[in-house]
C-alpha positions in Angstrom: 88.6 90.5 88.2 92.3 89.3 89.3 94.7 90.1 86.8 96.5 87.0 85.2 99.4 87.7 83.2 99.6 85.4 79.5 103.2 84.5 80.4 102.8 82.4 83.4 101.6 79.2 84.0 99.3 78.3 87.1 98.2 75.6 89.2 94.6 74.8 90.7 96.0 75.5 94.8 96.5 79.2 92.9 100.3 79.4 92.5 102.1 81.0 89.0 105.1 80.4 87.5 107.5 81.7 85.1 110.4 80.2 83.2 113.2 82.2 83.1 116.2 82.3 80.5 118.5 80.3 82.7 116.0 77.3 82.7 114.9 78.1 86.5 111.4 79.1 87.6 110.0 81.8 89.4 107.2 80.8 91.4 104.4 83.2 93.8 100.6 83.6 94.4 98.2 84.6 92.5 96.6 87.8 92.5 93.6 86.1 93.2 95.0 83.8 96.0 96.5 87.5 97.4 93.2 89.0 97.2 91.2 86.1 99.2 93.8 86.3 101.6 93.9 89.9 102.2 96.6 92.1 104.2 99.9 90.0 104.2 101.6 90.2 107.4 104.0 87.3 107.4 105.6 85.2 105.0 108.2 82.2 104.9 110.4 81.1 102.3 112.3 78.0 102.3 116.0 78.0 102.3 118.3 77.6 98.8 119.2 73.7 98.1 115.7 72.4 99.5 114.5 69.5 97.4 110.6 69.8 96.5 108.4 66.9 95.3 105.7 68.1 93.3 102.7 68.9 95.7 104.9 69.8 98.9 104.1 73.1 101.1 107.2 74.9 100.1 106.2 78.3 101.8 103.9 80.0 104.5 101.6 82.8 103.8 99.5 84.8 106.8 97.4 87.4 106.6 95.2 88.9 109.5 92.4 86.5 108.2 94.6 83.2 108.2 97.3 81.2 107.5 98.1 79.2 104.3 100.2 77.3 103.0 101.9 77.5 99.4 102.3 74.2 97.1 104.9 74.0 94.3 103.2 72.3 91.4 106.7 71.1 90.0 109.7 69.2 91.7 112.8 70.7 91.8 115.7 72.6 94.0 115.0 75.7 95.2 117.6 77.8 94.2 116.7 81.1 96.1 113.9 82.3 98.3 112.5 85.8 98.4 114.5 86.8 101.8 113.3 90.4 101.1 109.4 89.3 102.1 110.3 88.3 105.7 110.6 92.7 106.2 107.8 93.2 103.4 105.4 90.9 103.2 102.8 93.2 101.6 105.1 93.1 98.3 102.7 90.0 97.6 99.5 91.9 97.8 100.9 94.8 95.8 102.3 92.8 93.6 102.1 89.2 93.4 103.5 88.5 90.0 106.6 90.9 90.6 108.8 91.9 93.7 106.3 89.7 95.8 107.5 86.3 94.2 108.4 83.8 97.2 111.2 81.6 95.6 113.1 80.1 92.3 113.4 76.8 91.7 115.6 74.7 89.4 112.8 71.9 87.6 113.6 68.4 88.2 111.8 68.4 84.3 111.2 71.2 82.8 108.3 69.8 80.5 106.3 69.6 84.1 105.1 72.9 83.5 103.5 72.0 80.2 100.8 70.0 82.7 100.1 73.6 84.3 97.2 76.0 83.3 97.8 78.7 80.9 96.4 82.1 81.6 93.0 81.3 80.3 92.5 78.1 81.6 93.2 79.4 84.8 90.7 82.1 84.2 88.2 80.1 83.3 88.7 77.5 86.8 88.3 80.8 88.5 85.0 81.4 87.3 84.1 77.6 87.6 85.0 78.1 91.3 
């Protein structure tokens, strides 16, 4: 069973978002997603300043099994990409909700988070897949 922290929001494409005190949002892939991909060997994150539309591909994660785009569920501006993942992509496997975060984003509309799933909804979604 995948870990699904209660304080996060989730998308159907298996990204998580954490609201930060400064109004930014941290984004990563869920424990379920990293488990399905297997051992990650490469992660590419976006540059700071990049404008993203909702549902736009914003990062790439590659495992020994497959490469996969990561999509941002909400629109916004990239504040920071987790550059440490270039040297330690396994951080996503080891700590998907902590050190394995992919990017920080300043949302175009903070209310957009309200349209995402909470932990219970995401668990139900996973069970229905």
